MIVO-981850 format. One line per 4 residues: their letters; for each residue x, y, z of N, C-alpha, C, O. Coordinates in steps of 0.02 Angstrom, whole numbers, plus 50000, padded with zeros to 5 digits. Layout:
<sites>
A	X/Y/Z/X/Y/Z/X/Y/Z/X/Y/Z | ...
</sites>
This chain:
<sites>
MIPI	49032/49589/49688/49067/49547/49736/49028/49546/49803/48967/49538/49803 | 49064/49554/49858/49032/49552/49924/49053/49613/49963/49095/49608/50008 | 49025/49672/49948/49045/49732/49983/49026/49733/50057/49060/49764/50098 | 48971/49699/50075/48947/49697/50144/48944/49625/50167/48909/49584/50137
LFES	48981/49609/50219/48983/49541/50246/48923/49527/50291/48897/49471/50294 | 48902/49579/50328/48846/49569/50375/48809/49635/50382/48839/49688/50388 | 48743/49631/50383/48702/49692/50392/48639/49674/50430/48603/49628/50413 | 48626/49713/50483/48566/49703/50523/48548/49770/50555/48583/49795/50598
GIIS	48492/49797/50533/48471/49862/50559/48520/49917/50541/48535/49927/50482 | 48546/49951/50592/48595/50005/50579/48666/49979/50576/48713/50016/50562 | 48675/49913/50590/48742/49884/50590/48759/49857/50521/48721/49818/50492 | 48815/49879/50494/48837/49857/50429/48912/49844/50432/48952/49890/50444
IQSL	48931/49781/50421/49002/49763/50422/49026/49753/50350/49005/49707/50316 | 49070/49798/50328/49092/49796/50259/49157/49757/50252/49202/49759/50294 | 49160/49721/50197/49217/49677/50185/49283/49715/50182/49334/49689/50205 | 49283/49775/50153/49344/49814/50148/49375/49825/50216/49435/49815/50225
WVFC	49334/49847/50265/49360/49863/50331/49380/49800/50369/49428/49801/50408 | 49344/49745/50358/49363/49682/50390/49433/49661/50367/49474/49641/50408 | 49445/49665/50302/49510/49644/50276/49565/49694/50294/49623/49675/50301 | 49547/49758/50300/49596/49807/50323/49618/49792/50394/49677/49797/50410
VIAI	49570/49774/50437/49587/49756/50507/49630/49693/50508/49679/49689/50545 | 49611/49644/50467/49650/49582/50464/49721/49597/50440/49770/49571/50468 | 49726/49640/50390/49792/49659/50362/49835/49692/50416/49894/49676/50422 | 49806/49737/50454/49843/49772/50507/49866/49724/50561/49923/49727/50584
LVAG	49821/49679/50581/49838/49631/50634/49893/49582/50612/49940/49570/50649 | 49885/49556/50551/49935/49509/50526/50003/49544/50516/50055/49517/50536 | 50001/49603/50486/50063/49640/50474/50096/49659/50541/50157/49657/50547 | 50055/49678/50590/50082/49696/50655/50115/49636/50689/50169/49643/50718
YLSI	50082/49579/50686/50110/49518/50716/50176/49498/50683/50225/49483/50717 | 50176/49498/50616/50238/49481/50580/50293/49532/50594/50352/49514/50598 | 50274/49595/50601/50324/49647/50613/50360/49636/50679/50421/49640/50683 | 50322/49622/50731/50352/49610/50797/50398/49550/50796/50452/49551/50825
KRLK	50377/49496/50762/50418/49436/50757/50484/49451/50721/50538/49430/50743 | 50480/49488/50666/50540/49502/50627/50585/49554/50662/50646/49550/50656 | 50555/49600/50698/50595/49649/50735/50633/49615/50792/50690/49632/50806 | 50601/49566/50824/50635/49528/50877/50694/49490/50847/50748/49488/50877
RRRV	50683/49460/50789/50735/49420/50757/50795/49463/50738/50852/49439/50740 | 50783/49526/50721/50838/49570/50701/50869/49606/50761/50915/49646/50753 | 50843/49592/50820/50871/49617/50882/50874/49694/50885/50925/49723/50903 | 50819/49724/50867/50812/49796/50875/50762/49808/50932/50731/49761/50956
DFTL	50755/49869/50953/50710/49886/51008/50638/49887/50982/50611/49940/50967 | 50608/49827/50976/50541/49823/50948/50488/49853/50994/50432/49865/50972 | 50506/49866/51057/50457/49898/51101/50440/49968/51077/50387/49995/51093 | 50485/49998/51038/50471/50063/51008/50409/50059/50964/50369/50105/50962
FIKH	50402/50003/50929/50345/49991/50885/50280/49990/50924/50229/50017/50903 | 50282/49958/50983/50222/49952/51025/50209/50018/51062/50152/50040/51067 | 50262/50048/51088/50257/50108/51128/50224/50166/51090/50184/50204/51118 | 50243/50173/51026/50218/50230/50987/50166/50210/50935/50152/50249/50889
SSSF	50138/50150/50941/50091/50125/50890/50031/50171/50881/50005/50179/50826 | 50007/50201/50937/49948/50244/50931/49963/50305/50888/49920/50326/50849 | 50023/50334/50894/50040/50392/50853/50049/50372/50780/50033/50411/50735 | 50073/50310/50768/50080/50286/50699/50011/50283/50666/50003/50308/50610
FISA	49963/50253/50700/49898/50243/50670/49858/50308/50665/49820/50317/50617 | 49866/50353/50714/49831/50417/50710/49858/50458/50652/49819/50488/50615 | 49924/50458/50643/49954/50493/50586/49929/50464/50520/49914/50500/50473 | 49925/50397/50517/49902/50364/50457/49829/50382/50442/49812/50396/50384
LILS	49787/50384/50493/49716/50399/50484/49707/50471/50459/49670/50483/50412 | 49741/50518/50491/49733/50589/50473/49758/50602/50402/49723/50633/50362 | 49818/50579/50386/49846/50593/50320/49808/50555/50266/49803/50579/50209 | 49782/50496/50282/49742/50458/50235/49680/50498/50215/49662/50501/50156
RVVY	49649/50528/50265/49588/50567/50251/49605/50631/50213/49569/50650/50167 | 49660/50664/50232/49680/50727/50200/49695/50716/50126/49671/50753/50083 | 49734/50664/50111/49753/50650/50042/49692/50632/50000/49685/50656/49943 | 49647/50592/50027/49587/50574/49989/49542/50635/49979/49514/50644/49925
FIGH	49537/50676/50030/49495/50735/50028/49520/50783/49973/49480/50809/49934 | 49585/50795/49972/49614/50840/49923/49609/50810/49853/49602/50846/49803 | 49614/50744/49849/49613/50710/49784/49545/50704/49752/49540/50683/49694 | 49493/50723/49787/49424/50719/49760/49389/50786/49771/49339/50789/49807
PDTY	49414/50838/49739/49385/50905/49750/49313/50912/49727/49274/50947/49758 | 49295/50878/49673/49226/50883/49648/49176/50854/49697/49118/50876/49700 | 49198/50805/49735/49153/50772/49783/49146/50811/49848/49092/50817/49875 | 49203/50837/49873/49203/50865/49940/49199/50941/49944/49170/50967/49991
FPTF	49228/50975/49896/49222/51048/49901/49218/51081/49832/49265/51115/49810 | 49160/51070/49797/49149/51109/49736/49147/51184/49751/49167/51225/49710 | 49124/51200/49811/49128/51269/49838/49149/51262/49911/49127/51217/49946 | 49192/51307/49933/49218/51302/50001/49172/51339/50049/49165/51400/50044
DWRT	49142/51303/50096/49101/51334/50149/49104/51288/50209/49145/51243/50213 | 49059/51300/50258/49061/51261/50319/49048/51187/50307/49070/51145/50346 | 49012/51171/50252/48998/51101/50237/49062/51064/50217/49066/51003/50225 | 49111/51101/50191/49175/51069/50173/49208/51041/50236/49233/50985/50235
VKNF	49208/51080/50289/49238/51057/50352/49198/50998/50380/49227/50949/50404 | 49132/51003/50375/49089/50949/50400/49102/50884/50361/49106/50831/50391 | 49109/50890/50295/49122/50831/50254/49188/50798/50270/49194/50737/50265 | 49237/50839/50289/49303/50811/50305/49299/50762/50363/49332/50711/50363
FSIW	49258/50778/50412/49252/50737/50472/49199/50682/50464/49189/50642/50510 | 49166/50679/50407/49116/50626/50395/49151/50564/50368/49142/50545/50311 | 49192/50534/50411/49235/50479/50389/49197/50415/50372/49226/50369/50344 | 49133/50412/50390/49094/50352/50374/49081/50344/50299/49053/50293/50278
DQGF	49100/50393/50260/49090/50386/50187/49146/50345/50155/49148/50337/50094 | 49192/50319/50197/49247/50275/50176/49296/50309/50129/49331/50276/50090 | 49300/50375/50133/49347/50412/50090/49416/50415/50121/49433/50463/50156 | 49457/50364/50108/49525/50362/50135/49573/50344/50079/49556/50306/50034
SFWG	49633/50371/50084/49685/50357/50035/49736/50308/50065/49763/50321/50119 | 49748/50253/50031/49797/50206/50055/49866/50238/50060/49901/50230/50110 | 49885/50275/50007/49952/50304/50007/49959/50360/50059/50013/50371/50085 | 49904/50394/50073/49906/50442/50127/49920/50408/50194/49960/50432/50234
AFIG	49886/50351/50205/49896/50313/50266/49967/50286/50269/49999/50286/50322 | 49992/50262/50212/50060/50234/50209/50112/50287/50227/50157/50274/50267 | 50105/50346/50198/50153/50400/50212/50148/50423/50284/50199/50435/50317 | 50086/50429/50309/50077/50450/50378/50107/50400/50428/50140/50419/50476
FFGM	50094/50336/50415/50119/50283/50460/50195/50280/50461/50226/50283/50514 | 50224/50274/50401/50296/50266/50398/50334/50331/50410/50392/50330/50432 | 50302/50387/50397/50333/50451/50413/50341/50459/50488/50395/50478/50512 | 50288/50445/50526/50291/50450/50599/50338/50397/50628/50375/50410/50675
MSYH	50336/50337/50599/50380/50285/50623/50454/50303/50612/50496/50293/50656 | 50469/50330/50554/50538/50349/50538/50562/50402/50587/50620/50402/50608 | 50518/50448/50605/50535/50501/50652/50556/50470/50719/50607/50489/50748 | 50516/50423/50744/50531/50393/50810/50592/50348/50806/50631/50344/50854
IKKA	50602/50314/50750/50661/50271/50742/50725/50313/50745/50772/50295/50781 | 50726/50367/50707/50786/50410/50706/50795/50446/50773/50851/50456/50796 | 50740/50465/50804/50744/50499/50868/50774/50453/50921/50811/50476/50965 | 50757/50388/50917/50783/50340/50966/50853/50315/50948/50883/50277/50986
GEPF	50879/50336/50891/50945/50315/50870/50948/50243/50848/51001/50211/50850 | 50891/50216/50825/50888/50147/50802/50914/50142/50730/50911/50191/50693 | 50939/50083/50709/50963/50073/50640/50905/50075/50591/50865/50028/50587 | 50900/50129/50553/50843/50141/50510/50832/50085/50458/50777/50059/50452
WKWM	50885/50067/50421/50877/50018/50367/50861/49948/50394/50826/49910/50362 | 50887/49933/50452/50871/49868/50482/50796/49864/50499/50765/49812/50490 | 50769/49919/50523/50698/49923/50537/50657/49916/50473/50608/49879/50470 | 50678/49952/50421/50640/49950/50358/50640/49880/50327/50590/49858/50300
DALS	50697/49846/50332/50701/49778/50306/50653/49732/50345/50618/49691/50315 | 50653/49740/50411/50611/49698/50453/50537/49708/50438/50497/49662/50442 | 50519/49770/50420/50448/49786/50408/50426/49776/50336/50367/49779/50321 | 50474/49764/50291/50456/49760/50220/50411/49701/50203/50362/49708/50168
VPTM	50429/49642/50228/50388/49583/50215/50318/49589/50246/50269/49576/50212 | 50312/49609/50311/50245/49619/50339/50204/49670/50299/50143/49662/50292 | 50237/49722/50274/50201/49772/50235/50174/49741/50171/50116/49754/50152 | 50214/49701/50137/50192/49668/50076/50134/49620/50089/50086/49617/50051
VGLL	50138/49583/50144/50084/49537/50162/50020/49576/50178/49965/49557/50159 | 50028/49632/50214/49971/49674/50230/49938/49702/50168/49877/49705/50163 | 49979/49724/50120/49953/49749/50056/49914/49694/50020/49860/49707/49993 | 49942/49634/50019/49909/49579/49985/49839/49567/50014/49790/49559/49977
IGYI	49835/49565/50080/49770/49554/50112/49723/49613/50099/49663/49604/50087 | 49751/49673/50101/49710/49733/50090/49679/49734/50020/49622/49755/50012 | 49717/49712/49970/49691/49712/49902/49635/49661/49893/49592/49669/49850 | 49635/49608/49933/49578/49562/49932/49515/49599/49955/49461/49590/49928
GTFL	49524/49641/50007/49468/49680/50032/49442/49730/49980/49382/49738/49973 | 49487/49762/49943/49465/49810/49892/49430/49773/49835/49384/49801/49804 | 49451/49713/49821/49418/49672/49770/49345/49656/49790/49299/49664/49750 | 49336/49634/49851/49269/49618/49875/49226/49680/49882/49165/49678/49871
GGYA	49257/49736/49901/49218/49797/49913/49205/49839/49852/49164/49884/49854 | 49239/49825/49796/49228/49863/49735/49268/49927/49733/49244/49978/49708 | 49329/49925/49758/49374/49982/49756/49436/49964/49715/49453/49905/49708 | 49471/50016/49689/49532/50006/49650/49521/49958/49592/49564/49917/49576
YGIP	49462/49963/49561/49444/49918/49506/49475/49942/49440/49504/49996/49437 | 49467/49901/49388/49498/49915/49324/49452/49945/49272/49394/49959/49286 | 49479/49953/49212/49440/49978/49155/49401/49920/49124/49417/49862/49137 | 49352/49934/49083/49313/49881/49051/49357/49832/49012/49407/49852/48982
SDLP	49338/49769/49014/49377/49717/48981/49330/49661/48958/49279/49648/48989 | 49349/49629/48903/49311/49571/48879/49350/49506/48889/49334/49455/48858 | 49402/49508/48930/49441/49449/48945/49399/49399/48986/49354/49420/49022 | 49414/49335/48981/49373/49284/49016/49370/49294/49091/49320/49276/49123
WAIQ	49423/49322/49121/49423/49331/49194/49399/49400/49218/49403/49416/49277 | 49374/49440/49171/49347/49505/49190/49286/49494/49236/49251/49444/49230 | 49275/49541/49281/49220/49534/49330/49172/49593/49323/49191/49648/49301 | 49111/49582/49343/49060/49635/49340/49034/49649/49410/49014/49603/49446
YESF	49035/49712/49428/49011/49733/49494/48939/49758/49489/48918/49784/49438 | 48905/49751/49543/48839/49782/49552/48843/49823/49616/48811/49807/49666 | 48881/49876/49613/48895/49917/49671/48897/49990/49650/48919/50006/49595 | 48875/50034/49694/48876/50106/49680/48947/50133/49678/48960/50187/49652
NVRY	48995/50094/49705/49065/50116/49705/49095/50113/49635/49141/50150/49620 | 49068/50069/49593/49097/50057/49526/49055/50093/49474/48994/50084/49471 | 49087/50133/49433/49050/50174/49384/49034/50135/49320/48996/50160/49279 | 49063/50076/49312/49050/50037/49252/48997/49983/49265/48996/49953/49319
TVPV	48955/49971/49217/48904/49918/49223/48924/49858/49180/48884/49811/49172 | 48983/49858/49153/49009/49803/49112/49068/49771/49148/49094/49800/49195 | 49089/49711/49126/49147/49679/49158/49210/49722/49154/49222/49756/49104 | 49250/49720/49207/49311/49761/49211/49369/49717/49231/49361/49661/49255
HPTQ	49429/49744/49220/49490/49709/49242/49490/49703/49319/49478/49753/49353 | 49502/49644/49346/49509/49636/49419/49580/49658/49440/49620/49616/49460 | 49593/49722/49436/49661/49747/49450/49683/49731/49522/49743/49724/49536 | 49634/49725/49567/49652/49708/49636/49684/49639/49639/49732/49628/49676
IYYV	49656/49592/49601/49684/49524/49599/49752/49524/49565/49796/49486/49583 | 49761/49567/49514/49827/49573/49483/49878/49594/49535/49934/49568/49537 | 49859/49640/49579/49904/49662/49632/49920/49605/49680/49977/49595/49699 | 49868/49567/49698/49878/49510/49744/49928/49461/49715/49974/49438/49749
LYIA	49920/49444/49651/49964/49396/49618/50035/49425/49612/50084/49389/49621 | 50039/49489/49596/50105/49520/49588/50143/49523/49654/50203/49508/49656 | 50109/49542/49708/50141/49544/49773/50163/49474/49795/50217/49466/49822 | 50120/49425/49783/50138/49356/49799/50200/49335/49760/50243/49300/49787
LLLW	50205/49356/49697/50263/49341/49656/50326/49374/49685/50380/49343/49686 | 50321/49436/49708/50378/49470/49738/50402/49434/49802/50462/49427/49813 | 50355/49413/49843/50373/49377/49904/50406/49311/49888/50456/49292/49920 | 50379/49275/49840/50407/49211/49819/50477/49222/49789/50524/49185/49803
GKAK	50483/49273/49747/50547/49287/49715/50601/49304/49766/50658/49282/49758 | 50584/49343/49816/50633/49361/49868/50655/49299/49906/50714/49292/49922 | 50607/49255/49922/50624/49193/49958/50671/49149/49918/50718/49120/49945 | 50660/49145/49853/50703/49104/49810/50772/49136/49803/50822/49100/49806
LKKK	50775/49201/49793/50839/49236/49785/50881/49233/49849/50942/49229/49846 | 50847/49235/49906/50882/49234/49970/50923/49170/49979/50974/49170/50013 | 50900/49115/49948/50935/49051/49953/50997/49049/49909/51041/49008/49919 | 50999/49094/49859/51052/49091/49810/51104/49147/49817/51157/49144/49786
TEFF	51088/49196/49857/51132/49254/49862/51132/49283/49932/51084/49273/49970 | 51185/49318/49950/51188/49353/50014/51172/49427/50007/51185/49466/50053 | 51145/49445/49950/51128/49515/49937/51083/49545/49991/51091/49602/50010 | 51035/49505/50015/50985/49530/50062/51012/49534/50134/50976/49556/50178
KTDG	51074/49513/50144/51103/49519/50212/51125/49590/50227/51135/49608/50285 | 51132/49631/50175/51151/49701/50185/51089/49741/50203/51038/49739/50167 | 51093/49778/50258/51034/49817/50280/51011/49866/50225/51051/49902/50196 | 50948/49865/50213/50918/49911/50164/50904/49879/50097/50862/49903/50060
NTVI	50938/49824/50081/50929/49793/50015/50861/49760/50007/50832/49761/49952 | 50835/49732/50061/50770/49699/50057/50715/49749/50042/50674/49738/49997 | 50713/49804/50080/50659/49852/50070/50666/49888/50002/50616/49904/49970 | 50729/49900/49980/50738/49930/49914/50714/49884/49859/50683/49907/49810
YFMT	50727/49819/49866/50703/49770/49817/50627/49771/49813/50599/49775/49758 | 50594/49767/49871/50521/49765/49871/50490/49829/49844/50444/49827/49803 | 50515/49886/49867/50485/49949/49847/50496/49964/49773/50451/49988/49739 | 50556/49951/49748/50570/49962/49677/50524/49919/49634/50494/49944/49586
SFFF	50520/49855/49651/50479/49809/49613/50405/49827/49618/50368/49824/49569 | 50383/49845/49679/50312/49860/49689/50291/49922/49650/50238/49922/49619 | 50331/49974/49651/50312/50035/49616/50316/50027/49540/50279/50059/49503 | 50361/49984/49517/50363/49968/49446/50298/49934/49425/50268/49951/49375
GSFL	50278/49884/49464/50215/49849/49449/50155/49895/49455/50109/49890/49414 | 50155/49939/49504/50100/49986/49513/50094/50034/49454/50039/50051/49432 | 50152/50055/49428/50153/50098/49369/50120/50063/49309/50079/50094/49275 | 50137/50001/49298/50108/49964/49242/50033/49951/49252/49993/49959/49205
LEFL	50014/49932/49313/49944/49916/49326/49900/49979/49325/49839/49974/49315 | 49931/50036/49335/49891/50098/49335/49859/50110/49267/49806/50142/49264 | 49888/50084/49213/49858/50091/49147/49793/50052/49141/49753/50064/49095 | 49781/50005/49187/49720/49964/49185/49669/49986/49238/49615/49958/49241
RGDD	49686/50037/49278/49641/50059/49331/49584/50100/49301/49594/50139/49255 | 49524/50090/49329/49465/50126/49304/49431/50169/49355/49383/50203/49339 | 49454/50167/49418/49423/50208/49470/49443/50281/49463/49492/50296/49429 | 49406/50324/49494/49417/50396/49487/49480/50418/49523/49497/50392/49576
TLLI	49514/50466/49493/49572/50498/49524/49585/50564/49489/49554/50578/49438 | 49631/50603/49515/49648/50666/49482/49684/50652/49416/49723/50605/49411 | 49671/50694/49366/49702/50687/49301/49747/50747/49287/49730/50804/49303 | 49804/50733/49256/49850/50786/49234/49863/50775/49160/49893/50725/49141
LGWR	49841/50823/49120/49848/50818/49047/49815/50754/49021/49839/50723/48973 | 49761/50734/49053/49724/50675/49032/49751/50610/49058/49724/50557/49044 | 49805/50612/49097/49835/50552/49126/49823/50550/49201/49819/50602/49234 | 49818/50490/49228/49806/50481/49299/49866/50505/49339/49923/50489/49323
LPLF	49853/50544/49391/49907/50571/49433/49952/50516/49461/50013/50525/49462 | 49924/50460/49486/49968/50408/49513/50020/50382/49464/50073/50359/49485 | 50007/50386/49399/50056/50365/49349/50121/50404/49357/50176/50375/49356 | 50115/50470/49365/50174/50512/49372/50210/50498/49438/50271/50497/49441
IYAA	50170/50487/49491/50200/50474/49557/50237/50408/49557/50294/50404/49580 | 50205/50356/49531/50236/50290/49530/50299/50291/49487/50350/50260/49505 | 50296/50325/49430/50354/50329/49386/50413/50364/49420/50470/50341/49416 | 50398/50419/49454/50451/50457/49488/50483/50416/49544/50544/50414/49552
VFLA	50440/50384/49585/50466/50344/49641/50506/50284/49615/50559/50268/49642 | 50480/50252/49562/50515/50194/49534/50585/50214/49508/50634/50179/49520 | 50589/50270/49473/50653/50291/49446/50702/50307/49501/50761/50290/49497 | 50678/50340/49554/50722/50357/49610/50746/50294/49646/50806/50287/49661
LGFK	50700/50249/49660/50718/50187/49694/50759/50141/49649/50805/50107/49672 | 50741/50141/49584/50778/50099/49537/50851/50118/49533/50895/50075/49529 | 50865/50183/49534/50934/50207/49533/50971/50182/49596/51028/50161/49592 | 50937/50186/49653/50966/50163/49716/50977/50088/49715/51027/50063/49740
FIQR	50930/50052/49686/50933/49979/49682/50993/49958/49640/51030/49912/49660 | 51003/49990/49584/51060/49974/49540/51126/49988/49576/51173/49950/49570 | 51129/50043/49613/51189/50060/49651/51206/50005/49701/51264/49986/49709 | 51154/49979/49734/51165/49928/49785/51186/49861/49753/51226/49824/49782
IKAY	51159/49846/49695/51180/49786/49659/51253/49791/49639/51291/49743/49648 | 51273/49849/49613/51343/49859/49594/51389/49854/49655/51443/49825/49650 | 51368/49882/49711/51409/49880/49771/51417/49808/49795/51470/49788/49818 | 51363/49770/49791/51366/49699/49812/51413/49659/49767/51453/49619/49792
KSKD	51408/49670/49702/51451/49633/49655/51524/49651/49663/51568/49607/49661 | 51538/49715/49674/51608/49736/49681/51638/49712/49747/51698/49701/49751 | 51596/49703/49797/51620/49682/49862/51630/49606/49867/51680/49582/49893 | 51581/49569/49841/51582/49497/49849/51590/49458/49785/51592/49396/49785
NGSI	51594/49493/49729/51598/49460/49664/51540/49411/49654/51548/49357/49625 | 51482/49432/49680/51423/49390/49672/51375/49420/49623/51390/49473/49594 | 51319/49389/49613/51267/49414/49569/51200/49392/49597/51196/49344/49635 | 51147/49428/49576/51080/49408/49599/51037/49393/49538/50979/49376/49545
</sites>
């Protein structure tokens, strides 16, 4: 694909980071607009944004570092510490960043006494849009790629990031299409039901659906990760989160039906 958009001398602009920046800017803009619309104290988002991003950066690096022990610390010595701070190797975990960002945000939301579920609903759509843009970046950069495939739409990378020299599943594009489907589906359902007017239902819908799709797509992933009993670690994580959220989602559907005699 196009891992590097521009290179001149020591300057190298990589597509992954360009799309990550675009994703953050677009998601941030949409977040402020939606927070204003929901009439919450959106200045909290701006006031503490630096702590959100610092937490995301640190935890992203920590999770990636721990998840790749063979690369970073086959033996623990001073070089292990040096490698941790060598962030130019692009070793970052999306889920580490996600947990760091939303963990710190949740702390400030609850500390300020703000309505937690209203905030999460407002941020759910921007988060999905940001993910969609981010996966385009991973596609161009050769990250989060799939296993070998002989399907007509399989793609072949010529990048050191990809361990396969044969065509692979474009799992990043699968994610883009799936997220787009979730956004479209929510927009269509919103016109037919008042289910999403209850605080928390929007974010539960998105998260349950997203983790279910992530669980299925994980079977097609070919990039390196930790293995447990020969299975990819994210499979267990996605399954556990999906089951927990799915149970909550079903509860909310039942509550909506019993209250309004509606259906979704």
